[in-house]
C-alpha positions as CSV (number, residue, x, y, z in Angstrom):
1,M,-10.9,-15.9,14.5
2,K,-12.6,-13.1,12.3
3,K,-11.2,-11.1,14.6
4,I,-7.4,-12.1,14.9
5,I,-7.2,-11.5,11.1
6,L,-8.6,-7.7,11.2
7,L,-6.1,-7.0,14.3
8,F,-3.2,-8.6,12.4
9,S,-4.1,-5.9,8.9
10,L,-4.6,-3.5,11.2
11,F,-0.8,-4.2,13.0
12,L,0.8,-4.8,9.6
13,I,-1.1,-1.3,7.7
14,A,0.8,0.4,10.6
15,F,3.8,-0.7,10.4
16,G,3.8,0.5,6.8
17,L,2.2,3.5,8.2
18,Y,5.1,3.4,10.5
19,T,8.1,2.4,8.2
20,G,7.2,5.2,4.9
21,E,6.0,2.7,3.3
22,L,3.5,4.4,1.4
23,N,5.1,6.3,-0.9
24,V,6.5,3.3,-2.0
25,V,3.0,2.5,-3.0
26,L,1.5,5.1,-3.9
27,N,4.8,5.7,-7.1
28,K,4.6,2.0,-8.2
29,A,0.8,3.4,-7.9
30,A,1.0,6.7,-10.1
31,N,3.7,4.9,-12.9
32,I,1.5,1.2,-13.6
33,C,-1.7,4.0,-14.0
34,M,0.7,6.2,-16.1
35,E,1.4,3.5,-18.4
36,C,-1.5,2.8,-19.0
37,I,-2.6,5.6,-20.4
38,G,0.5,5.8,-22.4
39,I,2.2,8.9,-20.9
40,G,4.9,7.1,-19.0
């Protein structure tokens, strides 16, 4: 069961990288950090 979950999670990570979701996630993370420290 652990191997199936690991393979599925690796597939989803690869799919996200392929579709360009990494930039979306990093932009959202940067915006949240800027709001927390009061710059944005």
